[in-house]
C-alpha positions in Angstrom: -17.9 33.1 -13.4 -14.6 32.0 -12.0 -14.5 31.8 -8.2 -11.8 33.9 -6.4 -9.2 31.9 -4.5 -9.2 32.2 -0.7 -5.6 32.2 0.8 -5.0 29.4 3.4 -3.2 32.0 5.5 -6.5 33.9 6.0 -8.5 30.8 6.9 -8.9 31.9 10.6 -11.2 34.6 9.3 -13.7 32.0 8.2 -16.3 30.3 10.5 -14.8 27.1 11.9 -17.0 24.8 9.7 -15.8 26.5 6.5 -12.1 26.3 7.1 -9.7 24.0 5.1 -9.3 21.6 8.0 -13.0 21.3 8.3 -13.3 20.4 4.6 -10.7 17.7 5.1 -12.8 16.2 7.9 -16.0 16.4 5.8 -14.3 14.6 2.9 -12.7 12.1 5.3 -16.2 11.3 6.6 -18.0 11.2 3.3 -15.6 8.9 1.3 -15.8 5.8 3.5 -19.6 5.8 3.4 -19.6 4.9 -0.3 -16.4 2.9 -0.4 -17.0 0.8 2.7 -20.7 0.2 1.8 -19.3 -1.2 -1.5 -16.7 -3.3 0.3 -19.0 -4.6 3.0 -21.4 -6.1 0.5 -19.0 -6.9 -2.3 -18.0 -10.5 -1.5 -21.5 -11.7 -0.7 -23.0 -9.7 -3.7 -20.6 -11.2 -6.3 -20.8 -14.7 -4.9 -24.7 -14.7 -4.6 -25.6 -12.6 -7.6 -22.8 -13.4 -10.1 -21.3 -16.7 -9.0 -17.8 -15.4 -8.5 -14.9 -17.7 -7.6 -11.3 -16.7 -6.6 -10.5 -16.3 -10.3 -13.3 -13.7 -10.9 -12.7 -11.8 -7.7 -9.0 -11.6 -8.6 -9.9 -10.1 -12.0 -12.4 -7.7 -10.4 -9.7 -6.3 -8.1 -7.2 -6.1 -10.9 -9.7 -3.9 -12.9 -10.4 -1.9 -9.7 -6.7 -1.1 -9.3 -6.1 0.1 -12.9 -7.2 3.7 -12.2 -4.8 3.7 -9.2 -2.0 2.7 -11.6 -3.1 5.6 -13.9 -3.3 8.1 -11.0 -0.4 9.9 -12.6 -3.0 11.2 -15.0 -4.1 13.6 -12.2 -1.1 15.7 -13.1 -2.5 16.3 -16.6 -5.9 17.1 -15.2 -4.4 19.7 -12.9 -3.5 21.7 -15.9 -7.2 22.4 -16.4 -8.8 22.0 -13.0 -7.8 22.9 -9.5 -7.0 20.2 -7.0 -9.8 20.9 -4.6 -12.4 20.9 -7.4 -10.9 17.7 -8.9 -11.1 16.0 -5.5 -14.8 16.8 -5.1 -15.7 15.7 -8.6 -13.9 12.4 -8.0 -15.8 12.0 -4.7 -19.1 12.6 -6.6 -18.2 10.0 -9.2 -17.3 7.4 -6.4 -20.7 8.0 -4.8 -22.7 7.9 -8.0 -21.0 4.7 -9.3 -21.5 3.0 -5.9 -25.2 3.9 -5.9 -25.9 2.0 -9.1 -23.7 -1.1 -8.4 -26.5 -3.5 -7.7 -28.2 -2.7 -11.0 -25.5 -4.6 -13.0 -25.3 -8.1 -11.4 -23.1 -9.7 -14.1 -19.4 -10.2 -14.5 -19.1 -7.5 -17.2 -21.5 -5.1 -15.5 -19.7 -5.3 -12.2 -16.4 -4.7 -13.9 -17.6 -1.5 -15.6 -19.3 0.0 -12.5 -16.2 -1.0 -10.4 -14.0 0.8 -12.9 -16.1 4.0 -12.6 -16.2 3.9 -8.8 -12.4 3.1 -8.8 -11.6 6.2 -10.9 -13.5 8.3 -8.4 -11.9 6.6 -5.4 -8.3 6.7 -6.6 -8.3 10.2 -8.0 -10.0 11.5 -4.9 -7.4 9.7 -2.7 -4.5 11.1 -4.8 -5.8 14.7 -4.5 -6.9 14.3 -0.9 -3.4 13.2 0.2 -1.9 16.1 -1.6 -4.3 18.6 0.0 -3.6 17.2 3.5 0.1 17.7 3.1 -0.3 21.2 1.6 -2.9 22.5 4.0 -1.5 21.1 7.2 1.8 22.1 8.8 4.5 19.5 9.4 4.0 19.8 13.2 0.2 19.3 13.0 0.1 16.8 10.1 0.6 13.5 12.1 -2.0 14.4 14.7 -4.6 15.8 12.3 -4.2 12.9 9.8 -4.7 10.5 12.7 -7.9 12.3 13.6 -9.0 12.3 9.9 -8.6 8.5 10.0 -10.7 8.4 13.1 -13.4 10.5 11.4 -13.4 8.0 8.5 -13.7 5.2 10.9 -16.6 6.9 12.6 -18.4 7.2 9.2 -17.8 3.6 8.5 -19.0 2.7 12.0 -22.3 4.4 11.3 -22.7 2.7 7.9 -21.7 -0.7 9.1 -23.7 -0.4 12.4 -26.8 0.4 10.4 -26.2 -2.6 8.2 -25.7 -5.0 11.2 -28.9 -3.7 12.8 -31.1 -3.6 9.7 -29.8 -6.1 7.0 -31.8 -9.1 8.4 -34.3 -7.3 10.5 -35.7 -5.4 7.5 -34.6 -7.8 4.8 -32.7 -5.1 2.9 -31.7 -5.5 -0.7 -28.3 -4.9 -2.2 -29.8 -2.3 -4.5 -31.2 -0.2 -1.6 -28.1 -0.2 0.5 -25.8 0.6 -2.4 -28.1 3.5 -3.4 -28.3 5.0 0.1 -24.5 4.7 0.8 -23.4 6.0 -2.6 -26.1 8.6 -2.8 -25.0 10.1 0.6 -21.4 10.5 -0.5 -22.5 12.1 -3.8 -24.7 14.6 -2.0 -21.9 15.6 0.4 -19.6 16.2 -2.6 -22.1 18.5 -4.2 -22.6 20.4 -0.8 -18.8 20.8 -0.4 -18.6 22.2 -4.0 -21.2 24.9 -3.1 -20.4 25.7 0.6 -16.6 26.0 0.7 -14.3 28.6 -0.8 -11.6 27.4 -3.2 -8.5 27.6 -1.1 -5.2 28.8 -2.3 -2.3 26.8 -0.8 0.9 28.7 0.1 3.2 26.8 -2.4 2.2 26.6 -6.1 2.4 23.0 -7.3 4.4 21.7 -10.3 2.2 20.5 -13.1 4.7 17.9 -14.5 5.8 14.4 -13.5 8.3 14.6 -10.6 10.8 11.7 -10.1 13.8 12.4 -7.9 16.5 10.1 -6.7 16.3 11.3 -3.2 12.7 10.1 -3.0 13.8 6.5 -3.9 13.1 5.0 -0.4 9.7 6.6 -0.4 9.0 5.1 -3.8 10.2 1.6 -2.7 8.0 1.7 0.4 5.0 2.7 -1.7 5.5 -0.1 -4.1 5.7 -2.7 -1.4 2.7 -1.2 0.4 0.6 -1.6 -2.7 1.7 -5.1 -3.3 0.9 -6.5 0.1 -2.2 -4.4 0.5 -3.9 -6.3 -2.3 -3.7 -9.5 -0.3 -5.5 -8.0 2.6 -8.1 -6.1 0.6 -8.8 -9.0 -1.8 -8.2 -12.2 -0.1 -8.5 -11.7 3.7 -12.2 -10.7 3.5 -12.8 -13.2 0.7 -11.5 -15.9 3.1 -14.1 -15.0 5.7 -16.9 -15.6 3.2 -15.6 -18.5 1.2 -14.0 -20.6 4.0 -16.2 -19.7 6.9 -19.5 -18.8 5.2 -19.9 -15.4 6.7 -23.2 -13.7 5.8 -23.4 -9.9 5.0 -24.3 -8.9 8.6 -21.4 -11.0 9.9 -18.9 -9.5 7.5 -20.2 -6.1 8.4 -20.0 -6.8 12.1 -16.3 -7.6 11.6 -15.8 -4.4 9.7 -17.6 -2.6 12.6 -15.1 -3.9 15.1 -12.3 -2.8 12.8 -13.5 0.8 12.8 -14.2 1.0 16.5 -10.6 0.0 17.1 -9.3 2.5 14.5 -11.3 5.3 16.1 -9.3 4.8 19.2 -6.0 3.8 17.8 -5.5 6.2 14.9 -5.3 9.4 16.9 -3.0 7.7 19.4 -0.7 6.6 16.5 -0.8 10.1 15.1 0.6 11.4 18.4 3.1 8.6 18.5 4.4 9.6 15.0 4.6 13.2 16.1 6.7 12.2 19.2 8.7 9.2 18.1 8.9 9.5 14.3 7.7 7.5 11.3 10.3 4.8 11.5 9.1 3.3 14.8 5.4 3.2 13.7 6.2 1.7 10.3 8.4 -1.0 11.9 5.6 -1.9 14.3 3.2 -2.1 11.3 5.4 -4.4 9.2 6.5 -6.7 12.0 2.9 -7.2 13.0 1.8 -7.9 9.5 4.5 -10.6 9.1 3.0 -12.4 12.1 -0.6 -11.9 11.0 0.0 -13.2 7.4 1.9 -16.3 8.7 -1.0 -17.1 11.0 -3.5 -16.7 8.1 -1.5 -19.4 6.4 -1.8 -21.5 9.5 -5.6 -21.2 9.3 -5.5 -23.2 6.0 -2.7 -25.6 6.7 -3.3 -26.3 10.4 -7.1 -26.0 10.5 -7.2 -23.1 13.0 -10.7 -21.8 13.5 -13.0 -18.9 12.7 -12.5 -17.0 16.0 -8.7 -16.7 15.4 -9.4 -15.7 11.7 -11.7 -12.9 12.9 -9.2 -11.7 15.5 -6.4 -11.7 12.9 -8.6 -9.8 10.5 -9.2 -7.0 13.1 -5.5 -6.8 13.9 -4.6 -6.8 10.2 -6.9 -3.9 9.5 -5.5 -1.9 12.5 -1.9 -2.4 11.3 -2.7 -1.2 7.8 -4.1 1.9 9.3 -0.6 2.8 10.5 0.5 3.4 6.9 -0.3 7.1 7.2 3.2 7.5 8.5 4.4 7.2 4.9 2.5 10.5 4.2 4.2 12.4 6.9 7.6 10.9 6.1 7.3 12.3 2.6 6.1 15.7 3.8 9.3 16.0 5.8 11.6 15.2 3.0 9.8 16.8 0.0 10.2 20.2 -1.7 6.8 21.9 -1.0 6.1 22.3 -4.8 6.5 18.6 -5.3 3.7 17.4 -3.1 0.9 17.2 -5.7 2.8 15.6 -8.6 4.6 13.2 -6.3 1.3 12.2 -4.7 0.2 11.2 -8.2 3.4 9.4 -9.0 3.4 7.6 -5.6 -0.1 6.4 -6.2 0.9 5.0 -9.5 3.9 3.3 -8.0 1.7 1.9 -5.2 -0.6 0.3 -7.8 2.0 -1.3 -10.1 1.8 -4.6 -8.4 -1.9 -4.1 -7.7 -2.8 -4.3 -11.4 -1.5 -7.8 -12.0 -1.2 -9.3 -8.5 -4.9 -9.9 -7.6 -5.5 -11.8 -10.9 -2.3 -13.8 -10.6 -2.9 -14.7 -7.0 -6.5 -15.6 -7.8 -5.1 -18.6 -9.7 -2.8 -19.4 -6.7 -5.7 -19.1 -4.4 -7.7 -21.9 -6.0 -4.8 -24.3 -5.4 -3.1 -23.0 -2.2 -4.8 -20.2 -0.3 -2.2 -20.5 2.5 0.6 -19.9 -0.1 -1.0 -16.5 -0.8 -0.6 -15.4 2.8 3.0 -16.7 3.0 3.9 -14.6 0.0 2.3 -11.6 1.8 4.5 -12.2 4.9 7.5 -12.1 2.6 6.4 -8.8 1.2 5.9 -7.4 4.7 9.5 -8.5 5.6 10.9 -6.5 2.6 8.9 -3.5 3.8 10.3 -3.9 7.3 13.8 -3.9 6.0 13.1 -0.7 4.0 11.5 1.0 7.0 14.7 0.5 9.0 16.4 2.8 6.5 14.2 5.8 7.5 16.1 8.2 9.8 14.7 9.1 13.2 14.3 12.7 12.0 14.0 12.7 8.2 14.3 16.0 6.3 15.3 17.3 2.9 18.9 16.0 2.3 18.5 13.3 5.0 16.0 10.9 3.4 17.6 7.7 4.6 20.1 6.7 7.2 23.0 6.6 4.8 22.5 10.0 3.4 25.7 12.1 3.4 24.1 15.2 4.7 22.7 13.7 8.0 22.2 16.4 10.6 24.5 16.0 13.6 21.6 15.8 16.0 19.4 13.5 13.9 20.3 10.1 15.3 
């Protein structure tokens, strides 16, 4: 029997824990348990169990990003399934695929399981971003999204803290950790399917691909964000294992520090976006990334040590967390009915470079690791120049500083 839709406008009638914002917090908590369990163990798992080098890790991440490139397929699925349901099904797939990762310790097996978990992750993230922007008001969105990031960091802190304390003490296996981390996320997804109403957003969403000229700056920023993100996700952590010999508990401890920092910083950055706008926060992010990536290169060319590498990794992770300002920038300039289809299109644009860049840079890595990070610094510079084009007060018709319809009080 088809479930009746519950209007968002009546959400205050529900108990606090069953409201749309509470569901966003639950999903924000559940997703990182599986994804970051996979991430924390990945480099050690593939090196120890499958003998990966920079070439194989590059191909692995290229395969992992293919579903992100195909995120535009969400639009077709929305013809048959509601966004909220699709998001929870994708979350379930992410958890289930993560749970079985260790049972396929070969290059081919890891690629297949990674593809499945990646479909879950990318389709969940596409829908989740759309729901956030539909369910939250423009005034509350920056603050709440900052808190959602803090909730995700808290989940990761619990997962990573457990790994740091128990990995060596109890001689845990990859199989057990993947099973517990992925299984938890899958169970939360099933609970959310049963316990929450299906919410009806105030603005019906288009069910076709949306490409608009006035969103061009947003598309460009998404493309560059996807390109440089791969260098952080793929090669920054790989460097810690390959160059400095970090063990699982040491990599996890580094992630642990990252998420403690993000729990504090993300809500503050949400408030900063609400008060000072997206441009300032994005400029801070990209300027910081230029410095960090150049210093990564110095680690290889000048022989700088492990302590600096670890500090840079924490700063790197913190700066990438500021990218949520792109979401709120789009929310301010978008037509309300464009949010879901544009979230899918933007995810695809974000992953264009991600499909080929990890594999290509894997070959550069084996000859010049420092060169990979210099290339990343150049990408961050392009992003910085694009961010300077964002108005202080963006809105529909005033998407960039040269727009003809700039409001008189905007700048």
